[in-house]
C-alpha positions as CSV (number, residue, x, y, z in Angstrom):
1,M,39.4,-0.9,-0.6
2,N,36.3,-2.8,-1.5
3,D,33.6,-0.2,-2.4
4,L,30.1,-1.5,-3.0
5,L,27.5,-0.3,-5.4
6,I,23.8,-1.2,-5.9
7,H,20.8,0.3,-7.7
8,C,17.5,0.8,-5.9
9,G,14.5,0.5,-8.1
10,E,14.1,-0.5,-11.7
11,E,14.6,2.9,-13.4
12,Q,18.0,4.3,-14.4
13,P,19.4,5.9,-11.3
14,R,19.3,9.7,-11.3
15,T,20.2,10.2,-7.6
16,R,22.9,8.8,-5.4
17,L,23.4,8.0,-1.7
18,V,27.0,7.6,-0.6
19,L,27.7,5.7,2.6
20,L,30.7,6.2,5.0
21,H,31.0,3.5,7.6
22,G,32.3,3.9,11.1
23,W,35.6,3.0,12.8
24,G,36.4,-0.7,12.6
25,A,33.6,-1.5,10.1
26,D,33.8,-1.8,6.3
27,A,31.8,-0.9,3.2
28,S,29.3,-3.7,3.8
29,D,28.2,-2.4,7.2
30,L,25.8,0.3,6.1
31,M,24.7,-1.2,2.8
32,P,21.6,-2.9,4.1
33,M,20.3,0.3,5.5
34,G,21.3,2.2,2.4
35,E,19.4,-0.2,0.2
36,S,16.3,0.1,2.5
37,L,16.5,3.9,2.4
38,G,16.8,3.9,-1.4
39,T,13.8,1.5,-1.8
40,R,11.6,3.3,0.7
41,S,12.3,6.7,-0.8
42,G,10.8,5.7,-4.1
43,L,13.7,7.4,-5.9
44,A,15.7,6.0,-8.8
45,M,18.8,5.8,-6.7
46,E,22.4,4.5,-6.8
47,C,23.7,3.5,-3.4
48,L,27.5,3.5,-3.1
49,A,29.3,2.4,0.0
50,L,32.9,3.7,0.2
51,E,35.5,1.8,2.3
52,A,38.1,3.6,4.4
53,P,41.6,3.3,3.1
54,L,43.4,2.2,6.3
55,P,43.3,-1.2,8.0
56,H,41.9,-1.2,11.6
57,P,44.7,-1.9,14.2
58,A,42.7,-4.9,15.4
59,G,43.2,-6.6,12.1
60,V,39.5,-6.6,11.2
61,G,37.6,-3.7,9.6
62,R,38.9,-0.3,8.4
63,E,39.5,3.3,9.6
64,W,39.6,6.7,8.0
65,Y,42.3,7.7,10.4
66,G,43.7,6.4,13.7
67,L,41.2,7.1,16.5
68,F,42.5,5.4,19.7
69,P,44.5,7.5,20.4
70,P,43.1,10.1,18.0
71,Q,45.5,10.9,15.2
72,W,44.1,14.4,14.6
73,A,47.2,15.4,12.6
74,D,46.2,12.8,9.9
75,V,42.7,14.2,9.5
76,P,43.4,16.9,6.8
77,Q,45.0,14.2,4.5
78,A,42.2,11.8,5.2
79,V,39.6,14.5,4.3
80,N,41.4,15.5,1.2
81,Q,41.7,11.9,0.0
82,L,38.0,11.3,0.5
83,K,37.1,14.6,-1.1
84,E,39.1,13.5,-4.2
85,R,37.3,10.2,-4.3
86,I,33.9,11.8,-4.1
87,E,34.8,14.4,-6.7
88,A,35.8,11.5,-9.0
89,I,32.3,10.1,-8.6
90,D,31.0,13.4,-10.1
91,Q,32.6,12.3,-13.4
92,R,29.8,9.7,-13.7
93,Q,26.3,10.2,-15.0
94,I,24.9,11.4,-11.6
95,P,26.3,14.8,-10.5
96,L,27.2,15.8,-6.9
97,S,24.1,18.1,-6.9
98,S,22.0,14.9,-7.0
99,T,24.1,13.1,-4.3
100,V,23.5,12.8,-0.5
101,L,26.4,11.8,1.8
102,L,25.5,9.7,4.9
103,G,28.1,8.7,7.5
104,F,28.1,7.0,10.9
105,S,30.4,7.9,13.8
106,Q,33.9,8.4,12.3
107,G,32.2,8.2,8.9
108,G,29.8,10.9,10.1
109,A,32.6,13.2,11.0
110,M,34.2,12.6,7.6
111,A,30.8,13.1,5.9
112,L,30.3,16.5,7.5
113,D,33.9,17.7,7.0
114,V,34.0,16.7,3.3
115,G,30.4,17.3,2.5
116,C,30.3,20.9,3.6
117,Q,33.0,21.6,1.0
118,L,31.1,20.1,-1.9
119,P,27.9,21.1,-3.8
120,L,25.9,18.1,-2.5
121,A,22.1,17.7,-2.2
122,G,22.4,17.0,1.5
123,I,24.4,15.4,4.3
124,I,23.2,12.9,7.0
125,G,25.4,12.5,10.1
126,C,24.6,9.7,12.4
127,S,26.3,9.7,15.8
128,A,28.8,12.1,14.3
129,Y,31.3,14.5,15.9
130,P,33.2,17.5,14.7
131,H,36.9,17.3,13.9
132,P,39.1,19.7,15.8
133,D,39.3,23.2,14.3
134,W,36.6,22.3,11.8
135,Q,35.0,25.4,10.3
136,P,32.2,24.6,7.8
137,K,31.5,27.0,5.0
138,T,28.6,29.4,5.3
139,E,27.2,28.1,2.0
140,R,26.8,24.4,2.5
141,P,24.3,21.6,1.8
142,P,21.4,21.0,4.2
143,V,22.3,18.7,7.1
144,L,20.3,16.1,9.2
145,L,22.0,15.1,12.5
146,I,20.8,11.9,14.2
147,H,22.1,10.9,17.7
148,G,21.3,8.6,20.6
149,R,20.7,10.3,23.9
150,S,22.5,7.4,25.7
151,D,25.5,7.2,23.3
152,E,28.6,6.4,25.4
153,V,31.0,6.3,22.4
154,V,30.2,9.7,21.0
155,P,28.1,11.6,23.6
156,V,25.1,13.4,22.3
157,E,26.8,16.7,23.3
158,A,28.7,16.2,20.0
159,Q,25.5,16.8,18.1
160,T,24.9,20.0,20.0
161,K,28.4,21.2,19.1
162,L,28.0,20.3,15.5
163,A,24.7,22.2,15.3
164,E,26.4,25.3,16.9
165,Q,29.2,25.1,14.3
166,L,26.6,24.8,11.6
167,G,24.8,28.0,12.7
168,G,22.2,26.4,15.0
169,E,19.1,24.3,14.3
170,S,17.3,25.6,11.3
171,E,15.7,24.6,8.0
172,T,19.2,23.6,6.8
173,C,20.3,21.9,10.0
174,R,17.8,19.4,11.5
175,L,18.4,17.6,14.7
176,I,16.9,14.2,15.8
177,T,17.6,12.4,19.0
178,F,16.4,8.9,20.0
179,S,16.4,6.8,23.1
180,G,19.4,4.6,22.6
181,G,23.2,4.4,22.2
182,H,25.8,4.3,19.5
183,T,23.7,2.9,16.7
184,I,21.2,3.8,13.9
185,P,17.8,2.3,14.9
186,D,15.3,1.4,12.3
187,T,12.9,4.0,13.8
188,T,15.0,6.8,12.4
189,Q,14.8,5.6,8.9
190,S,11.5,7.4,8.2
191,R,13.1,10.7,9.0
192,M,16.1,9.9,6.7
193,V,13.7,8.9,3.9
194,Q,11.9,12.2,4.4
195,A,15.2,14.1,4.1
196,L,16.1,12.2,0.9
197,Q,12.8,12.9,-0.7
198,S,12.9,16.6,0.2
199,W,16.4,17.0,-1.1
200,L,16.2,14.7,-4.1
201,K,12.5,14.6,-5.2
202,P,12.7,17.8,-7.2
203,I,15.5,16.2,-9.2
204,R,13.5,13.1,-9.8
205,Q,10.6,15.2,-11.2
206,D,12.7,17.1,-13.7
207,P,11.7,16.2,-17.3
């Protein structure tokens, strides 16, 4: 696994954005967007892109678990392994309470499953879907869900189902849809930046 790490801004990082790529991609896939979000947020941020542990069956890219056909029985182990990796990050200078988890597609499903078990500052799920039998805790980090209305890979109905399982749209569960498919358009970055600033700015302002 080739995890990637960059610092956004010149100050010592006090916040962290963890990126989880989708099925068939690798750690480098979301890093340009992560760097852009970190820079635009104005926060002293560490951006860490984690790479999935399993090779993609096509020979290029990685996967968090087999998806075609879905290997749902492997999800609990995949979730536990990722949870351990993120908890290990907590041993560094920046705590989980100053960390936001962002995932796309399969990485979004993993971000929500793992993130709702941890004391994070927030979770961003892009084109995400719920794992079977997923039951998020009542006390969880705030969530932002972003989805394309024309997504043919993960239909937008998955966002609706996620929101229902998270207790419905509220101050702690924001929903954004856009005209497009299975992607993260640049036009959604401003909303992600707003979420990062809302969740992490109080941390930055601490003395």
